[in-house]
RODO-2510 file (C-alpha; in nm, 4 decimals, decimal comma):
residues 335
     n   res          X          Y          Z
     1     m    -0,2764    -1,2318    -0,7466
     2     k    -0,5367    -1,4832    -0,7759
     3     l    -0,8492    -1,3724    -0,5878
     4     h    -1,0183    -1,0652    -0,6157
     5     r    -1,2569    -0,9746    -0,3263
     6     q    -1,4142    -0,6359    -0,3793
     7     t    -1,3940    -0,4728    -0,0246
     8     p    -1,4661    -0,1077     0,0070
     9     l    -1,2098     0,1423     0,1052
    10     a    -1,4017     0,2869     0,3984
    11     l    -1,4607    -0,0816     0,5030
    12     s    -1,0914    -0,1498     0,4812
    13     l    -1,0049     0,1379     0,6852
    14     t    -1,2588     0,0986     0,9723
    15     c    -1,1964    -0,2524     1,0043
    16     v    -0,7822    -0,2095     1,0196
    17     l    -0,7773    -0,3371     1,3703
    18     a    -1,0248    -0,6251     1,3487
    19     l    -0,7024    -0,8495     1,3399
    20     g    -0,4947    -0,5897     1,5349
    21     a    -0,7494    -0,4894     1,7914
    22     c    -0,6464    -0,2672     2,0530
    23     s    -0,3661    -0,1779     2,2942
    24     g    -0,4118    -0,1681     2,6694
    25     g    -0,6380     0,1124     2,8404
    26     p    -0,5438     0,3657     3,0655
    27     s    -0,2817     0,2664     3,3235
    28     s    -0,5438     0,2838     3,5934
    29     v    -0,7209    -0,0145     3,4179
    30     p    -0,5337    -0,3113     3,4625
    31     l    -0,4648    -0,5320     3,1699
    32     t    -0,6182    -0,8272     3,0882
    33     t    -0,5100    -1,1360     2,9131
    34     a    -0,7280    -1,0043     2,6360
    35     d    -0,5674    -0,6578     2,6100
    36     l    -0,2228    -0,8364     2,6080
    37     d    -0,3221    -1,0364     2,3210
    38     a    -0,4866    -0,7450     2,1308
    39     a    -0,1726    -0,5578     2,1952
    40     a     0,0282    -0,8357     2,0526
    41     r    -0,1818    -0,8241     1,7173
    42     l    -0,1758    -0,4512     1,6898
    43     t     0,1935    -0,4894     1,7131
    44     s     0,2170    -0,7266     1,4086
    45     l    -0,0205    -0,5060     1,2252
    46     t     0,1784    -0,1929     1,2622
    47     d     0,4919    -0,3954     1,1357
    48     l     0,2786    -0,4887     0,8298
    49     d     0,1641    -0,1719     0,7882
    50     q     0,5231    -0,0353     0,7777
    51     r     0,6732    -0,3342     0,5433
    52     v     0,3664    -0,2527     0,2609
    53     a     0,4451     0,1470     0,3066
    54     r     0,8481     0,0810     0,2748
    55     v     0,8133    -0,1141    -0,0546
    56     a     0,5274     0,0599    -0,2036
    57     w     0,7183     0,3818    -0,1720
    58     r     1,0595     0,2552    -0,3660
    59     l     0,8177     0,0767    -0,6324
    60     s     0,6250     0,4472    -0,6822
    61     k     0,9124     0,6583    -0,6718
    62     a     1,1024     0,4327    -0,9008
    63     n     0,8733     0,4034    -1,1819
    64     a     0,7006     0,7269    -1,1795
    65     d     0,7982     0,7647    -1,5151
    66     l     0,5797     0,4746    -1,6197
    67     c     0,2856     0,5378    -1,4187
    68     p    -0,0310     0,6909    -1,6104
    69     a    -0,0790     0,8797    -1,2919
    70     v     0,1692     1,0584    -1,0542
    71     r     0,1765     1,3081    -0,8095
    72     p     0,4170     1,4877    -0,5662
    73     s     0,4203     1,2598    -0,2714
    74     a     0,5637     1,2825     0,1033
    75     g     0,5834     0,8705     0,1027
    76     w     0,4303     0,8472     0,4229
    77     a     0,1095     0,6261     0,5310
    78     l    -0,1553     0,8374     0,7239
    79     h    -0,4499     0,7115     0,9550
    80     s    -0,7065     0,8875     1,1681
    81     a    -0,9015     0,8012     1,5142
    82     r    -1,2335     0,8348     1,3648
    83     q    -1,1622     0,5594     1,1065
    84     y    -1,1821     0,3059     1,3491
    85     s    -1,5203     0,1534     1,5237
    86     l    -1,6355     0,3118     1,8502
    87     d    -1,5114     0,0390     2,0639
    88     l    -1,1803     0,0462     1,9500
    89     r    -1,1088     0,4203     1,9176
    90     p    -1,0012     0,4619     2,2572
    91     h    -0,7278     0,2004     2,2626
    92     v    -0,5872     0,3568     1,9003
    93     e    -0,5903     0,7007     2,0777
    94     n    -0,4033     0,5752     2,3322
    95     r    -0,1781     0,3852     2,1333
    96     f    -0,1191     0,6465     1,8174
    97     g    -0,2267     0,9776     1,9967
    98     l    -0,4979     1,0146     1,7431
    99     v    -0,7600     1,2829     1,7900
   100     g    -1,0657     1,2739     1,5342
   101     d    -1,0190     1,3080     1,1665
   102     l    -0,6564     1,4520     1,1872
   103     p    -0,4193     1,2608     1,0073
   104     g    -0,1650     1,0729     1,2009
   105     v     0,1531     0,9172     1,0851
   106     l     0,1465     0,5571     1,0724
   107     a     0,4646     0,5108     0,8691
   108     v     0,7639     0,6752     0,7197
   109     p     0,9198     0,4742     0,4705
   110     p     1,3225     0,5015     0,4477
   111     g     1,4144     0,7403     0,1816
   112     s     1,1106     0,9327     0,1352
   113     p     1,0688     1,2960     0,1768
   114     a     0,8762     1,2593     0,5109
   115     a     1,1627     1,0536     0,6372
   116     a     1,4157     1,2983     0,5188
   117     a     1,2177     1,6252     0,6726
   118     g     1,2205     1,4283     1,0277
   119     f     0,8659     1,3028     1,0565
   120     a     0,8099     1,0129     1,2794
   121     p     0,5204     0,7196     1,3355
   122     g     0,2791     0,9189     1,6095
   123     d     0,3199     1,2501     1,4829
   124     l     0,0054     1,4451     1,4396
   125     i    -0,0810     1,6906     1,1529
   126     i    -0,2696     1,9824     1,2567
   127     d    -0,2408     2,2231     0,9573
   128     a    -0,0880     2,2107     0,5994
   129     a     0,0967     2,5267     0,4477
   130     g    -0,1128     2,7160     0,7141
   131     a    -0,4347     2,5198     0,6205
   132     g    -0,6021     2,4012     0,9326
   133     l    -0,7277     2,0644     0,9168
   134     d    -1,0674     1,9624     1,0781
   135     p    -1,0566     1,7185     1,3478
   136     g    -1,4170     1,6632     1,2858
   137     d    -1,6407     1,4844     1,5712
   138     g    -1,4434     1,2376     1,7663
   139     d    -1,7751     1,0966     1,9061
   140     a    -1,9233     1,0222     1,5661
   141     a    -1,9638     0,6587     1,4007
   142     a    -1,6790     0,5425     1,2082
   143     s    -1,6336     0,6735     0,8897
   144     w    -1,3265     0,7343     0,6197
   145     t    -1,4678     1,0949     0,4773
   146     g    -1,3309     1,3422     0,7370
   147     l    -0,9839     1,1903     0,6980
   148     e    -1,0298     1,1967     0,3181
   149     r    -1,1035     1,5643     0,2885
   150     n    -0,8210     1,6494     0,5454
   151     l    -0,5836     1,4240     0,2820
   152     r    -0,7008     1,6517    -0,0057
   153     v    -0,5732     1,9514     0,1662
   154     i    -0,2510     1,8028     0,2390
   155     d    -0,2343     1,6690    -0,1229
   156     t    -0,3366     2,0496    -0,2550
   157     a    -0,0385     2,1827    -0,0540
   158     l     0,1909     1,9075    -0,1903
   159     a     0,1473     1,9479    -0,5118
   160     r     0,2349     2,3335    -0,5217
   161     g     0,6135     2,2326    -0,3654
   162     p     0,7915     2,2243    -0,0199
   163     t     0,5126     2,2255     0,2426
   164     p     0,5375     2,3485     0,6061
   165     f     0,3344     2,1541     0,8451
   166     t     0,2049     2,2394     1,2093
   167     v     0,2739     1,8608     1,4012
   168     q     0,1765     1,7834     1,7596
   169     r     0,4537     1,5423     1,8583
   170     g     0,3719     1,4621     2,2381
   171     d     0,3592     1,7695     2,4256
   172     d     0,5011     1,9887     2,1846
   173     r     0,3909     2,1462     1,9031
   174     i     0,6450     2,1983     1,5775
   175     q     0,6889     2,2964     1,2315
   176     i     0,8349     2,0400     0,9783
   177     t     0,8564     2,1302     0,5969
   178     v     0,8509     1,8251     0,3229
   179     t     0,9805     1,8474    -0,0112
   180     p     0,7815     1,6125    -0,2102
   181     e     0,8869     1,4107    -0,4379
   182     r     0,7429     1,2684    -0,7903
   183     a     0,5747     0,8986    -0,7514
   184     c     0,3088     0,7078    -0,9244
   185     g    -0,0238     0,8539    -0,7989
   186     y    -0,1879     0,5059    -0,6410
   187     d    -0,2608     0,4691    -0,2422
   188     v    -0,1727     0,1409    -0,1390
   189     q    -0,4169    -0,0515     0,1388
   190     l    -0,3314    -0,2807     0,3813
   191     d    -0,6571    -0,5078     0,3856
   192     p    -0,7433    -0,7073     0,6980
   193     s    -0,8416    -1,0190     0,5733
   194     d    -0,7045    -1,3895     0,6097
   195     e    -0,7507    -1,4700     0,2187
   196     l    -0,4094    -1,4622     0,0381
   197     n    -0,5246    -1,1841    -0,2103
   198     a    -0,4148    -0,8448    -0,3609
   199     r    -0,5551    -0,6639    -0,6078
   200     a    -0,5882    -0,3383    -0,8096
   201     d    -0,8818    -0,1084    -0,8871
   202     g    -0,7335     0,1706    -1,1315
   203     r    -0,6877     0,4057    -0,8177
   204     r    -0,5538     0,1836    -0,5524
   205     l    -0,3584    -0,1399    -0,4624
   206     f    -0,4772    -0,3440    -0,2138
   207     i    -0,2985    -0,6379    -0,0287
   208     s    -0,4677    -0,8807     0,2703
   209     t    -0,3067    -0,8913     0,5941
   210     a    -0,2404    -1,2474     0,5044
   211     l    -0,0602    -1,2121     0,1927
   212     a     0,1424    -0,9261     0,3396
   213     g     0,2351    -1,1980     0,6162
   214     f     0,3066    -1,4639     0,3445
   215     a     0,5669    -1,2665     0,1987
   216     r     0,9016    -1,3536     0,3931
   217     t     1,1196    -1,0415     0,2461
   218     d     1,0775    -0,7450     0,1157
   219     d     1,1635    -0,8565    -0,2142
   220     e     0,8755    -1,0946    -0,2450
   221     l     0,6548    -0,8430    -0,1361
   222     a     0,7520    -0,6252    -0,4096
   223     v     0,6756    -0,9045    -0,6299
   224     i     0,3233    -0,9027    -0,5348
   225     l     0,2843    -0,5316    -0,5243
   226     g     0,4705    -0,4784    -0,8543
   227     h     0,2456    -0,7134    -1,0035
   228     e    -0,0711    -0,5120    -0,8972
   229     l     0,1243    -0,1867    -0,9844
   230     a     0,1920    -0,3311    -1,3090
   231     h    -0,1697    -0,3764    -1,3711
   232     h    -0,1943     0,0150    -1,3509
   233     v     0,1104     0,0393    -1,5778
   234     l    -0,0573    -0,1562    -1,8413
   235     r    -0,3969     0,0371    -1,7734
   236     h    -0,5818    -0,2630    -1,7193
   237     h    -0,7821    -0,0966    -1,4991
   238     p    -0,9127     0,2553    -1,5693
   239     w    -1,0403     0,4498    -1,3316
   240     d    -1,4020     0,6219    -1,4252
   241     d    -1,5074     0,8464    -1,1184
   242     a    -1,8800     0,7960    -1,2160
   243     g    -1,8251     0,4366    -1,2023
   244     g    -1,5230     0,2841    -1,0388
   245     a    -1,3154     0,0503    -1,1604
   246     a    -1,3557    -0,0782    -1,5418
   247     r    -1,1903    -0,4128    -1,5768
   248     r    -1,0705    -0,4898    -1,9102
   249     v    -0,7640    -0,6280    -2,0718
   250     n    -0,5322    -0,3464    -2,2681
   251     d    -0,5500    -0,3964    -2,6084
   252     g    -0,2016    -0,2554    -2,6953
   253     a    -0,0461    -0,5196    -2,4543
   254     w    -0,2638    -0,7849    -2,5610
   255     k    -0,1874    -0,7468    -2,9112
   256     a     0,1939    -0,7082    -2,8315
   257     d     0,1966    -1,0084    -2,6516
   258     g     0,0645    -1,1762    -2,9857
   259     g    -0,3003    -1,2754    -2,8191
   260     r    -0,1200    -1,5408    -2,5833
   261     g    -0,1366    -1,3963    -2,2506
   262     g    -0,3776    -1,2558    -2,0770
   263     a    -0,3556    -0,9665    -1,8112
   264     e    -0,2217    -1,1359    -1,5271
   265     q     0,0516    -1,2912    -1,7213
   266     q     0,1080    -0,9369    -1,8831
   267     a     0,1351    -0,7638    -1,5091
   268     d     0,3667    -1,1013    -1,3825
   269     r     0,6146    -0,9947    -1,6576
   270     a     0,5835    -0,6127    -1,6373
   271     g     0,5829    -0,6248    -1,2664
   272     l     0,8927    -0,8286    -1,2456
   273     y     1,0927    -0,5309    -1,4264
   274     l     0,8975    -0,2528    -1,2032
   275     l     1,0485    -0,4302    -0,8941
   276     a     1,3829    -0,4684    -1,0973
   277     r     1,3810    -0,1148    -1,1278
   278     a     1,3226     0,0028    -0,7538
   279     g     1,6296    -0,2563    -0,6555
   280     y     1,4398    -0,5527    -0,5654
   281     d     1,6041    -0,8711    -0,6462
   282     p     1,4004    -1,0563    -0,9797
   283     a     1,5221    -1,4008    -0,9000
   284     v     1,2959    -1,4297    -0,5820
   285     a     0,9740    -1,4461    -0,7819
   286     a     0,9857    -1,8026    -0,9417
   287     p     1,0529    -1,9456    -0,5928
   288     f     0,7759    -1,7537    -0,4264
   289     w     0,5482    -1,8620    -0,6739
   290     r     0,6084    -2,1844    -0,6532
   291     r     0,5889    -2,1808    -0,2661
   292     f     0,2846    -1,9625    -0,3014
   293     g     0,1356    -2,2833    -0,5471
   294     e     0,2297    -2,5265    -0,2601
   295     s     0,0456    -2,3401     0,0240
   296     n    -0,2850    -2,2336    -0,1885
   297     w    -0,4592    -2,4821    -0,3789
   298     r    -0,6675    -2,1611    -0,5649
   299     v    -0,3416    -2,0773    -0,7612
   300     r    -0,1848    -2,4213    -0,7580
   301     f    -0,4249    -2,5132    -1,0826
   302     p    -0,5011    -2,3052    -1,3799
   303     q    -0,8539    -2,0739    -1,3987
   304     i    -0,9897    -1,8682    -1,6213
   305     g    -0,7377    -1,5985    -1,6697
   306     h    -0,4835    -1,7418    -1,4640
   307     a    -0,1968    -1,9622    -1,5357
   308     s    -0,0895    -2,2339    -1,2376
   309     a     0,1474    -2,0998    -1,0309
   310     g     0,3912    -2,3168    -1,1661
   311     s     0,3591    -2,2101    -1,5342
   312     r     0,3844    -1,8271    -1,3968
   313     a     0,7184    -1,9054    -1,2141
   314     q     0,8680    -2,0865    -1,5042
   315     a     0,7413    -1,7599    -1,7385
   316     l     0,8920    -1,5510    -1,4482
   317     e     1,2382    -1,7206    -1,4846
   318     a     1,2830    -1,6287    -1,8338
   319     v     1,1701    -1,2862    -1,7676
   320     e     1,4442    -1,2772    -1,4936
   321     r     1,6583    -1,4276    -1,7531
   322     e     1,5525    -1,1234    -1,9901
   323     i     1,6266    -0,8407    -1,7186
   324     e     1,9637    -0,9785    -1,6583
   325     a     2,0714    -0,9376    -2,0169
   326     k     1,9368    -0,5786    -2,0428
   327     r     2,1570    -0,4985    -1,7621
   328     q     2,4701    -0,6934    -1,8804
   329     a     2,4101    -0,5231    -2,1798
   330     g     2,3554    -0,1621    -2,0066
   331     g     2,0197    -0,1447    -2,1540
   332     e     1,7371     0,0142    -1,9758
   333     l     1,4971    -0,1845    -1,8171
   334     l     1,1646    -0,0953    -1,9901
   335     p     0,9250    -0,4042    -1,9894
***
């Protein structure tokens, strides 16, 4: 999408409540107007998290055969207390039952392995396949690294197949076994920002809270996330562990397009196929881009590497017809 603001993952996660703020404190402390306002913003942010996780899971599952990176996935979204700042952490712990660096379940998309296993938002994961997870130092400064280490333990366990987890749910400690499914191997991050922005870096997909909120339906959200996933499918942003994301246009895709379109146009086309493969409606893409252009002057006019919103909408209408023709002929939906 238009606008690429490089925000480190740790910053995105640490500041996830910058817009959501906090829930109320313990019941013995009267709620102030600020507390109530913050709680409402937190609820809105959680709703966005769940929408993004829901759409991202469907796209990742449906397009695993096309993604350069795949992994066994539970389909959930996880977070931890320590990724939040010290002033917000008590409120997050109260709201979600989080403890230090231990992963807590933030979202469980319908149809995901986590949902099939019986996970629910608010569950706290204690161990994976008998490997205890490290709660870390609950009083330490905000950091993503502790959660990241625990996620590596979880991913290693899931890579071996069905994985038993020890879970704290309220006052009860229970066992839940997840049978992971093959999906695209890219994390999707909701990035608190008032910019209408989404981007891909070769390893992750990012979408701002403003843009996620701008999408009126899951189909519109799939237009955005499908476009960013298409950058990965087309290998526009290969990842180098030593140097991060190396931004370049995929030569093969460029030549196949006759040199006429850039990476954004290629991702528009491929992204529409990806969302159609996931069962979303490609007919929403063109109206979405026209509405986006009306609301955002930055995409209303063409800029370097980006056609105008109106031109992109017109091109997507042609792709929609192409997809429908393939469906009518019983052909496979391959971009």
